[in-house]
Each structure stands twice: as structure tokens, then as C-alpha cells.
C-alpha positions in Angstrom: 133.6 67.8 199.1 131.4 65.1 197.6 128.0 65.0 195.8 125.2 63.7 197.0 121.8 63.1 195.4 119.3 63.8 198.3 115.2 63.7 197.9 113.6 67.1 197.3 110.0 66.7 195.7 107.8 64.1 196.3 105.2 62.1 194.2 102.6 64.1 194.7 104.4 67.6 193.7 105.6 66.0 190.5 102.2 64.5 189.3 101.0 67.4 189.7 103.4 69.5 187.9 103.1 66.5 185.0 99.0 67.2 185.1 98.9 70.8 185.6 101.5 71.2 182.1 99.5 68.7 180.3 96.0 70.1 181.1 97.1 74.2 180.5 98.7 72.7 177.2 95.7 70.8 176.4 93.2 73.8 177.1 95.5 76.2 175.1 95.8 74.3 171.9 92.2 73.1 172.2 90.8 76.5 173.0 88.2 76.9 170.1 87.8 73.5 168.6 86.9 71.0 171.5 85.4 73.1 174.3 84.4 70.0 176.2 87.7 69.5 176.2 88.8 72.8 176.9 86.3 72.9 179.8 87.5 69.6 181.5 91.0 70.6 181.4 90.4 74.2 183.1 88.5 72.4 186.0 91.1 70.1 186.4 93.9 72.6 186.3 91.4 74.9 189.2 91.5 71.1 190.9 94.9 71.6 190.8 95.2 75.0 191.9 93.3 74.2 195.1 95.6 71.0 195.6 98.4 73.4 195.2 97.2 76.0 197.7 96.8 73.0 200.7 99.7 71.2 199.6 101.6 74.6 200.2 100.8 74.5 204.1 100.7 71.0 204.5 102.8 69.2 202.5 106.2 67.9 202.4 109.4 70.7 203.3 110.4 71.7 200.4 106.6 72.3 198.9 105.6 74.3 201.5 105.5 77.7 201.2 107.4 78.5 203.7 110.1 76.8 202.7 110.0 79.4 199.7 113.0 82.3 200.4 110.7 85.1 199.2 112.0 87.8 200.9 113.3 91.0 198.6 116.9 90.9 200.3 117.3 87.5 199.1 115.2 87.6 195.3 117.7 90.7 194.7 121.2 88.6 196.1 119.9 85.8 194.3 119.4 87.6 190.9 122.5 89.5 191.6 124.4 85.9 192.0 122.6 85.1 188.1 123.6 88.2 186.8 127.5 87.5 187.5 126.7 83.6 186.8 127.6 83.0 190.4 126.8 79.3 191.3 124.0 79.3 194.6 122.9 76.4 196.0 119.4 76.0 197.2 117.6 72.6 198.4 114.5 73.7 197.2 113.5 76.4 195.3 115.3 79.5 194.1 114.1 83.2 195.2 113.7 83.8 191.4 112.1 80.2 191.1 109.6 81.0 194.5 108.6 83.7 192.6 107.6 82.7 189.7 105.6 79.4 191.3 103.6 82.1 193.1 102.9 84.3 190.2 102.2 81.2 188.0 99.9 79.5 190.6 97.8 82.8 191.4 97.4 83.8 187.7 96.3 80.2 187.0 93.2 80.9 189.7 92.4 83.8 187.9 92.6 82.2 184.8 90.4 79.2 185.9 87.8 81.5 187.6 87.6 83.9 184.7 87.1 80.9 182.4 84.1 79.5 184.9 82.6 83.4 183.9 83.2 83.3 180.5 81.5 79.7 180.3 78.9 80.8 182.0 78.3 83.9 179.8 78.7 82.5 176.8 76.3 79.1 177.4 74.4 80.2 180.4 75.6 76.8 182.0 77.8 76.4 185.1 78.0 77.4 188.3 78.0 80.9 187.8 74.9 80.7 185.3 72.6 82.8 187.5 75.0 85.9 187.9 75.7 85.6 183.9 71.9 86.6 183.0 72.4 90.0 184.5 75.7 90.6 182.6 75.4 92.9 179.6 77.3 91.8 176.5 80.0 94.3 176.5 81.0 92.8 180.0 81.2 89.2 178.2 83.6 90.6 175.6 85.7 92.2 178.0 86.2 89.1 180.7 86.9 87.0 177.5 89.7 89.3 176.9 90.7 89.2 180.3 90.6 85.4 179.9 93.1 85.4 177.0 95.3 87.7 178.4 95.8 86.2 181.0 96.5 82.5 179.2 98.9 84.2 177.1 100.6 86.1 180.0 101.1 82.5 181.8 102.3 81.1 178.3 105.1 83.8 178.4 105.7 83.0 182.2 105.8 79.4 181.6 108.8 79.9 178.9 110.4 82.0 181.3 110.1 79.7 183.9 111.6 76.9 181.3 114.5 79.4 180.4 115.4 79.8 184.4 115.8 76.7 184.8 117.9 75.8 181.8 120.2 78.5 183.0 120.2 77.8 186.5 120.9 73.4 185.2 123.4 75.1 183.3 125.1 77.2 186.3 124.6 74.6 188.7 125.9 71.9 186.2 122.7 69.8 186.9 119.2 69.1 185.2 116.7 70.7 187.2 114.0 69.4 184.6 115.1 65.6 185.3 115.0 66.5 188.7 111.7 67.8 188.7 110.9 63.6 187.3 112.9 62.3 189.4 112.4 64.3 192.7 116.4 63.9 193.5 118.7 66.8 193.2 122.7 66.7 193.5 123.7 68.6 196.4 127.2 69.3 197.2 128.4 68.0 201.0 131.6 68.5 203.0 133.6 65.5 203.7 134.5 64.5 207.1 
């Protein structure tokens, strides 16, 4: 068996990843102090989520959602292998990684949309401004709490995701975070 590096992640998915992390962290960090930056970053996140949904259907092979090993059987088998510290090889995402990505994308979409609604309620501006006029103050508080809960949940899941990447990197003996930067992963191949 020999190790060979193969191209897995295309430049668009790598740029998406960096922009998403950057914008989420900036929006989280400046949530109260710089509303305009928070809004800009939140808007970029929403655009990135729509891009990722499209790219998940039309993109390169390992970025497509159809490539994600998401069956319950595969997920349970993968989690069992992790528990037993058995190395499994997946060319793209692992089942746990695939589930995490889908979950994060859905929560980021809800976070962005709730942010648009909160902005409309608090300022009377934005695409939902006319809707906001009919909403009472209690719903504004409720929606603001949901927005914050989503942000906190995403933060925890993102940290869990990073922990999972580090754990898988140790188990597979390859730097998976670096693979997201370079686009390349090691793959074991049988010699002829």
C-alpha cells in the first residue's frame, strides 16, 4: 500500500468555508457593538448558505449532498468505529461530518432568517419591515431569544465539528484541517 494525495475540495468550497467561518465569528463578536458589521456579515452568511445549497447539488463530486454518506446504518457504523478507535477511510465527508454539515447549514439558514426578522422588528427596516409593523413586543423578545439560541447552538456545534476534525485527523494520521485549505487528502492505494 502506498499513500497518494488526491484533490477532494475544490477552490469554491474552500473559499466558502473560510468566508463562512470569518463572517460568523465577526457577526458573533460584534453583535452588540457594530450593528452594521453584524448585518453585513449576517447577509454574507445568508448568501453563502444559498450558494452552498446550489453547490451541494451542482458542484464537484465530493461537495454534492448526494455524495454525503448519510444513511442511519452508515452513521451508526462510523460512530461505532470511532468509539473503537478504528480507522475508516472516506474520500469526502464522513457520515458524522456529513450530518454535522447538514445540521450547521440548516441552523445557519434559520439564524440568518431570524436575524432579518429581528432587524425588521427592532429598526423597522429590511425586507420584513412591513411584516414587523404587525408584530407585538413580546414576539420581538421571543424571536430575539431564538436568534441568540441559534447562534449559541451553532457555536457549540462548530466547536464539536472542530473537535471531530481533530479526532479524525489523529485517527487517520492526516491533517484534515489542512486538507480543507489545500483541497488535498491522503488516500491509501494498493500497489499493483
